[in-house]
LUMRODO-268320 format. One line per 8 residues: number of its first residue (from 0); their letters; for each residue x, z, y of C-alpha. Coordinates in steps of 0.1 Angstrom, whole numbers. Example, Ala and Ser with C-alpha at 12.3 -4.5 7.8 and 13.67 -1.06 7.14 Angstrom:
2
0	AS	123,78,-45 | 137,71,-11
This chain:
649
0	MTQPAPAV	-344,185,248 | -381,172,249 | -394,148,221 | -398,113,235 | -435,100,241 | -442,78,208 | -442,40,219 | -474,33,205
8	ELLGEDGP	-486,59,233 | -466,43,265 | -481,9,251 | -517,20,245 | -546,13,266 | -540,48,284 | -507,44,292 | -482,38,319
16	LAARLGSY	-477,6,313 | -516,-4,311 | -518,19,346 | -492,0,360 | -500,-38,348 | -538,-31,360 | -554,-56,335 | -543,-48,303
24	EHRESQLT	-549,-64,267 | -551,-42,237 | -531,-60,210 | -530,-39,177 | -501,-63,163 | -479,-53,196 | -487,-15,185 | -480,-18,152
32	MAAAVEDA	-445,-36,155 | -434,-8,183 | -444,15,157 | -423,2,131 | -390,-5,154 | -393,27,167 | -390,42,130 | -363,21,121
40	LREGTRLL	-342,36,154 | -351,72,144 | -341,72,108 | -314,42,114 | -328,14,87 | -333,-20,90 | -364,-38,98 | -377,-77,97
48	VEAGPGTG	-408,-86,116 | -426,-120,118 | -450,-112,150 | -473,-144,157 | -475,-162,193 | -494,-135,213 | -483,-103,202 | -459,-95,230
56	KSFAYLVP	-431,-86,204 | -408,-83,234 | -422,-49,248 | -428,-40,213 | -392,-40,206 | -377,-28,243 | -402,2,247 | -389,18,218
64	AIQWARHK	-355,7,225 | -356,23,259 | -364,53,242 | -340,57,216 | -315,51,246 | -326,74,270 | -326,105,245 | -296,95,222
72	EGRIVVST	-259,89,230 | -255,55,217 | -256,16,226 | -282,-10,222 | -278,-45,217 | -306,-69,220 | -294,-106,211 | -317,-138,219
80	WTRNLQEQ	-310,-176,211 | -324,-195,244 | -312,-182,279 | -346,-185,291 | -357,-154,269 | -323,-137,275 | -330,-138,316 | -366,-128,309
88	IVFRDLPF	-357,-96,291 | -333,-89,321 | -349,-99,351 | -381,-91,347 | -390,-72,313 | -365,-46,315 | -368,-40,349 | -406,-33,350
96	LTDALGAD	-404,-14,316 | -377,12,330 | -393,15,363 | -427,22,345 | -415,48,322 | -394,62,347 | -365,56,325 | -327,57,339
104	VGVALVQG	-311,39,312 | -283,13,323 | -289,-23,312 | -263,-49,316 | -265,-86,309 | -233,-100,291 | -218,-134,293 | -188,-149,278
112	RENYLCQR	-152,-148,299 | -153,-182,306 | -187,-179,327 | -163,-156,352 | -146,-170,380 | -108,-157,382 | -99,-156,420 | -59,-156,414
120	RAHEAAGR	-63,-185,396 | -87,-199,419 | -64,-191,446 | -35,-204,429 | -49,-237,419 | -61,-243,457 | -28,-239,469 | -11,-260,444
128	WQMEGRGA	-38,-290,449 | -33,-282,488 | 1,-289,485 | -3,-320,462 | -30,-338,486 | -59,-334,466 | -86,-324,491 | -119,-326,469
136	PVDEIARI	-110,-301,441 | -98,-276,470 | -129,-281,487 | -148,-273,456 | -129,-241,450 | -137,-232,485 | -178,-234,476 | -174,-216,446
144	LHGVKKRG	-156,-186,465 | -179,-190,490 | -208,-188,464 | -193,-159,446 | -188,-134,478 | -226,-149,491 | -244,-141,460 | -220,-108,450
152	HATNSDLD	-217,-124,413 | -193,-139,398 | -206,-167,374 | -208,-203,372 | -247,-200,366 | -253,-179,397 | -235,-210,420 | -259,-233,436
160	FRPSSEVW	-242,-263,422 | -225,-270,391 | -184,-269,390 | -167,-300,380 | -153,-292,342 | -120,-303,361 | -123,-277,387 | -141,-248,369
168	SSVRAERG	-112,-247,334 | -86,-244,363 | -105,-214,379 | -123,-196,349 | -112,-163,335 | -96,-168,303 | -86,-143,276 | -44,-138,278
176	NCLVNLSP	-43,-151,314 | -56,-116,326 | -32,-98,351 | -56,-67,350 | -44,-40,376 | -13,-68,385 | -38,-88,401 | -41,-85,438
184	YFHGCGWQ	-79,-94,433 | -85,-68,401 | -109,-47,423 | -131,-75,430 | -130,-90,394 | -162,-98,381 | -150,-100,349 | -137,-66,349
192	DARRRARE	-170,-53,368 | -191,-71,341 | -170,-55,311 | -174,-19,334 | -212,-26,333 | -214,-31,297 | -194,-2,292 | -218,22,313
200	ASILVVNH	-249,5,299 | -273,17,272 | -287,-17,267 | -267,-50,266 | -285,-82,266 | -266,-111,247 | -272,-142,232 | -265,-152,195
208	ALLMADLR	-235,-174,207 | -217,-144,224 | -225,-119,195 | -206,-150,172 | -181,-150,198 | -178,-110,195 | -175,-111,156 | -143,-137,159
216	LRRTGASV	-125,-118,187 | -128,-82,164 | -109,-99,136 | -81,-103,161 | -82,-65,171 | -102,-77,204 | -137,-76,214 | -163,-87,244
224	LPAYQCLI	-190,-61,237 | -182,-21,239 | -192,-4,207 | -228,-5,197 | -247,11,168 | -280,-8,169 | -289,-44,168 | -322,-65,178
232	IDEAHHLE	-322,-99,174 | -349,-118,185 | -355,-157,176 | -335,-144,145 | -344,-178,125 | -317,-194,146 | -290,-167,134 | -278,-185,102
240	QVAADHLG	-271,-219,124 | -259,-200,150 | -234,-180,127 | -220,-214,110 | -215,-233,144 | -193,-204,158 | -175,-186,130 | -165,-224,123
248	VRVTRAAV	-143,-254,141 | -149,-285,162 | -120,-300,180 | -130,-332,201 | -110,-355,220 | -121,-343,249 | -109,-306,241 | -76,-319,233
256	LGFLRSLR	-69,-345,262 | -85,-318,286 | -63,-293,273 | -30,-318,280 | -47,-326,315 | -51,-291,324 | -14,-289,314 | -5,-316,337
264	EYLGTEMD	-22,-306,367 | -2,-270,364 | 32,-292,360 | 23,-315,391 | 48,-343,390 | 73,-326,366 | 89,-342,340 | 109,-323,322
272	AVGQLEVR	108,-316,281 | 71,-299,287 | 60,-330,309 | 73,-353,283 | 59,-335,253 | 26,-337,273 | 25,-376,275 | 39,-378,243
280	CRDLATEF	10,-359,227 | -12,-376,253 | -8,-409,233 | -7,-392,198 | -43,-379,205 | -55,-408,215 | -41,-427,186 | -53,-401,162
288	FEAWEGRI	-90,-401,175 | -87,-439,174 | -77,-441,139 | -106,-421,128 | -130,-444,148 | -119,-471,124 | -129,-449,95 | -162,-438,105
296	EAGAYFTI	-190,-454,118 | -209,-440,148 | -235,-412,136 | -216,-410,99 | -200,-383,82 | -167,-382,61 | -163,-350,41 | -130,-339,39
304	RHPEPAPE	-125,-330,-1 | -87,-334,-6 | -57,-324,23 | -55,-357,47 | -21,-361,59 | -9,-341,88 | -12,-362,121 | 18,-370,142
312	LSQGLVAL	-4,-354,167 | 2,-319,151 | 40,-326,150 | 37,-331,189 | 19,-301,197 | 43,-275,176 | 70,-289,195 | 50,-286,230
320	QHALKDRA	46,-248,220 | 85,-244,219 | 88,-260,250 | 61,-238,262 | 75,-207,256 | 107,-218,272 | 92,-222,302 | 74,-190,294
328	LHAESPSQ	105,-169,291 | 119,-184,323 | 87,-179,343 | 91,-168,384 | 61,-141,382 | 39,-124,360 | 10,-143,371 | 33,-177,360
336	EREWNSRI	40,-163,327 | 3,-153,321 | -3,-189,327 | 21,-205,301 | 12,-179,277 | -26,-190,281 | -14,-225,275 | 6,-216,244
344	QRCLTLET	-22,-199,229 | -49,-229,236 | -24,-253,222 | -15,-230,192 | -53,-230,186 | -58,-268,187 | -29,-274,163 | -42,-244,137
352	EIHQVLAG	-77,-260,140 | -69,-293,134 | -49,-284,100 | -74,-264,89 | -100,-289,91 | -79,-318,76 | -62,-296,47 | -101,-287,35
360	VDPEQVCW	-85,-260,11 | -108,-232,17 | -132,-227,-10 | -159,-210,15 | -155,-237,37 | -169,-274,41 | -144,-295,65 | -156,-327,77
368	VERDQRQG	-150,-356,101 | -182,-368,121 | -187,-398,149 | -213,-380,176 | -231,-405,197 | -222,-381,226 | -186,-369,219 | -171,-395,196
376	VVLCAAPI	-146,-383,169 | -155,-348,159 | -132,-324,136 | -155,-296,122 | -151,-269,99 | -177,-240,86 | -185,-216,63 | -208,-227,35
384	DPAPILAK	-225,-197,35 | -223,-172,66 | -244,-145,53 | -215,-128,35 | -196,-125,67 | -226,-116,85 | -232,-88,59 | -194,-73,61
392	ELFQDLAT	-184,-81,92 | -221,-76,117 | -245,-58,99 | -226,-34,77 | -212,-8,101 | -244,-8,121 | -273,23,120 | -300,-2,129
400	VVMTSATL	-310,-39,126 | -340,-51,138 | -345,-88,135 | -378,-106,146 | -391,-141,153 | -427,-157,158 | -418,-176,125 | -394,-153,98
408	ASSVRHTE	-417,-151,69 | -407,-180,44 | -401,-172,4 | -379,-189,-16 | -397,-196,-47 | -430,-190,-39 | -430,-154,-45 | -449,-126,-30
416	DEFEYVRV	-416,-116,-10 | -421,-136,21 | -388,-123,36 | -366,-134,5 | -355,-164,27 | -342,-149,58 | -327,-119,39 | -304,-143,16
424	RTGVGEAP	-295,-166,42 | -285,-139,66 | -269,-111,45 | -288,-86,63 | -296,-70,32 | -324,-49,19 | -350,-45,45 | -388,-43,45
432	GLKLSSPF	-407,-71,61 | -432,-67,79 | -462,-98,90 | -483,-94,119 | -508,-118,126 | -513,-134,163 | -540,-119,183 | -550,-151,189
440	DYTRQASV	-584,-163,173 | -575,-195,156 | -609,-197,138 | -624,-206,172 | -595,-219,192 | -575,-243,168 | -582,-271,139 | -560,-289,119
448	LIDLLPEP	-569,-324,112 | -548,-343,83 | -547,-383,86 | -536,-397,50 | -511,-419,63 | -487,-436,38 | -460,-413,28 | -429,-415,50
456	KQASVYEE	-405,-431,24 | -422,-465,31 | -404,-464,65 | -420,-497,76 | -456,-493,67 | -455,-457,77 | -443,-463,111 | -467,-494,114
464	AMAERIPV	-494,-470,106 | -484,-445,127 | -482,-467,156 | -520,-479,151 | -531,-442,147 | -514,-417,171 | -532,-437,202 | -562,-432,182
472	HVSETRGR	-559,-396,180 | -542,-392,217 | -575,-412,230 | -597,-386,219 | -580,-359,239 | -573,-380,271 | -538,-377,266 | -528,-339,267
480	SFVLFTSR	-509,-342,234 | -472,-336,222 | -461,-360,195 | -437,-345,175 | -412,-363,153 | -379,-351,132 | -361,-387,139 | -349,-404,171
488	RTMNAVVK	-350,-438,155 | -384,-432,142 | -399,-422,171 | -381,-450,195 | -396,-474,168 | -430,-462,172 | -430,-455,208 | -421,-492,212
496	RCRETFEE	-450,-505,191 | -475,-483,211 | -464,-480,245 | -483,-509,255 | -517,-494,242 | -513,-462,260 | -503,-481,292 | -534,-497,293
504	HGILVLVQ	-553,-469,288 | -540,-459,320 | -520,-427,296 | -485,-418,309 | -457,-423,280 | -430,-394,285 | -403,-400,256 | -377,-373,251
512	GEQLSRHA	-341,-393,258 | -351,-418,282 | -335,-405,318 | -352,-373,325 | -345,-338,313 | -366,-316,291 | -377,-294,324 | -387,-324,340
520	LLERFRHE	-405,-341,311 | -423,-309,309 | -429,-308,348 | -444,-344,347 | -463,-339,317 | -481,-309,334 | -488,-327,368 | -493,-360,358
528	QPAVLFGL	-524,-361,334 | -533,-378,311 | -501,-379,298 | -484,-381,261 | -451,-368,255 | -430,-379,225 | -402,-351,213 | -376,-342,189
536	ASFWEGVD	-362,-310,176 | -363,-292,211 | -403,-297,216 | -411,-279,181 | -403,-247,195 | -396,-227,228 | -419,-247,247 | -452,-232,267
544	VPGDDLSQ	-480,-251,281 | -506,-231,281 | -542,-242,294 | -558,-274,290 | -526,-299,299 | -518,-294,264 | -545,-298,238 | -531,-315,207
552	VVLTRLPF	-498,-314,188 | -493,-342,165 | -470,-335,139 | -457,-367,125 | -435,-356,96 | -427,-324,76 | -398,-313,95 | -369,-313,63
560	AVPDHPRD	-334,-311,78 | -317,-347,67 | -297,-341,37 | -270,-361,47 | -251,-331,66 | -216,-321,49 | -226,-287,52 | -261,-288,40
568	QARAARVK	-247,-309,11 | -221,-283,1 | -249,-257,6 | -270,-274,-16 | -237,-280,-42 | -233,-245,-43 | -268,-232,-49 | -269,-258,-82
576	NQGGDPFS	-238,-247,-92 | -252,-215,-93 | -283,-224,-114 | -306,-225,-83 | -327,-254,-72 | -315,-264,-36 | -350,-277,-28 | -367,-244,-34
584	ELSLPHAV	-344,-222,-22 | -330,-241,9 | -350,-277,20 | -385,-258,17 | -384,-227,32 | -364,-238,62 | -390,-267,65 | -419,-245,65
592	LRWKQGFG	-401,-223,96 | -397,-254,114 | -437,-263,107 | -449,-231,118 | -427,-234,152 | -444,-268,155 | -477,-256,152 | -470,-229,174
600	RLIRSRDD	-469,-250,207 | -506,-256,205 | -521,-224,210 | -507,-199,239 | -531,-181,253 | -565,-166,243 | -581,-191,262 | -564,-222,248
608	RGRVTVLD	-583,-246,223 | -568,-274,207 | -559,-293,174 | -530,-299,155 | -530,-336,139 | -505,-340,106 | -496,-373,99 | -478,-366,66
616	SRVLTRPW	-500,-367,37 | -473,-351,16 | -491,-317,25 | -520,-327,4 | -506,-353,-22 | -474,-332,-34 | -474,-298,-55 | -450,-279,-27
624	GRRFLEAL	-475,-293,2 | -497,-264,0 | -468,-241,9 | -472,-255,46 | -508,-253,47 | -506,-219,35 | -480,-207,62 | -509,-216,88
632	PECPRFVW	-532,-192,104 | -568,-195,91 | -584,-220,114 | -609,-252,105 | -593,-278,83 | -602,-314,82 | -594,-348,67 | -595,-379,84
640	KDGDEYAL	-598,-413,65 | -614,-443,74 | -620,-430,108 | -643,-403,93 | -636,-366,93 | -645,-342,63 | -638,-302,58 | -608,-297,37
648	E	-617,-276,7
């Protein structure tokens, strides 16, 4: 077999990609990354890569992945955090690359089962609702079936409208509720087709949530993904948090009542033992969640440190399971039996999860109850440290693991090992770290201005100072500014103080959380200048506004996580009990990564120019503040004091 062409050659100035693109920007950092990924795939090793903005990191790992896949009998999984990047890879990058390289490599986008339509369930639900005289959901199912047939796909994201939760929960594919080849719709089943495409493909593209869902299923002997040998994780700085979220438990009032509502819809008007228990459980669920609302203020947390008494709701769900099992035993058809068994499993899961949270006895988990502004009371459990789980259940048996991000390097104790934090927090183990600078010329394109405001601990004084200074800085760039916060309360307070000033100067004020979606905010910001956009966490990363529309990013505060979350408190307590320092080992390195993401919003192309304005004086006044400045690319830095700028030594 002929040896595959090196990735560096394929990505080089004289390679097939340059010829296909026409205009080609040579990026040394991209070639370096591609060579390192290629070596890791060939040798079966692990690799960590921080690749700055503009590196072109997706091509740098996809080209070696394609070459490996076309010359090996194996499978690679590429995982991303955002859906945007996932779709970019599947629908733009991989088709272009495989065509330009002449590579006959199978590619599949893998989504969770719950995103797919089950035609059998759809037709059964439509028939049931038709008999009950419910025209609206029947019409909605007809639209879903028509949309799937028209587009040739079977996921909810492919539809040109958003199905209601009531209808979609009744027609989606469900684990444990599939007749497989006994179904009359088996040969046209979107989920089965997706599984077949995944088995036949050499490169699978998923998101981190699905990667973790597959991990959970493998514990039960099932899986979403077929066997794979190599894993490439992009946006890898999110892996730990996604693992903690998806390897844990979240039980909401909506989840419990939604299950009971779907059961009632399936029962119709029947009021046998199952129907009576459904009504009883509905009342118990309402009482249970309202009781917790009385114990917790909005926005607060209650950590479960000792077992809570088992609620009557748990007893009701157990009784409901027994009644459902009796109905399943007397089912009139295989389809009906599957429906009952699916509901038995969901009922069991809810009861088990409620018990898991309220028992709070697993030393490796932290359990708490929170009162979310949107979802109300939520019962939660999460691993204190997901790293051992990832090390054993995700990484251990893989030949190659590549983790990459624009922000991955952050040391734990200010050591020379800048990848220590990600190694420790993800459990990836020993892996060389490669830090590649951006091809952008930050010394020419960007600058940093530090405004010496009062420290944030003086909350009212700090907010007043921000409300005074932000309009000054934004006026210098005639709008075209992001102002990024870490607290919604602080952001709203500052906006309230300075909105009138902006409006007097004809600058449009856009605020995250005020009616418009994130996408709509960005569209208005791009097309209705002069404008200033006030944003929170989701604007610190993953937002691209190249060109003159964005000339300034104001970072109001160093992005330390609020330390009151039970999971963060449990992690800090564990580090402290092991003789470590939670601030230097957890809070500081995590904040530095977030800080680098915020800075990265400014320069998105070789032609961009702008300034990052910092309103947190602790970068200069605290010993650890220099860590934040040292994490940034080399560029001119100034201090703003009393209206004058001074170069920072």
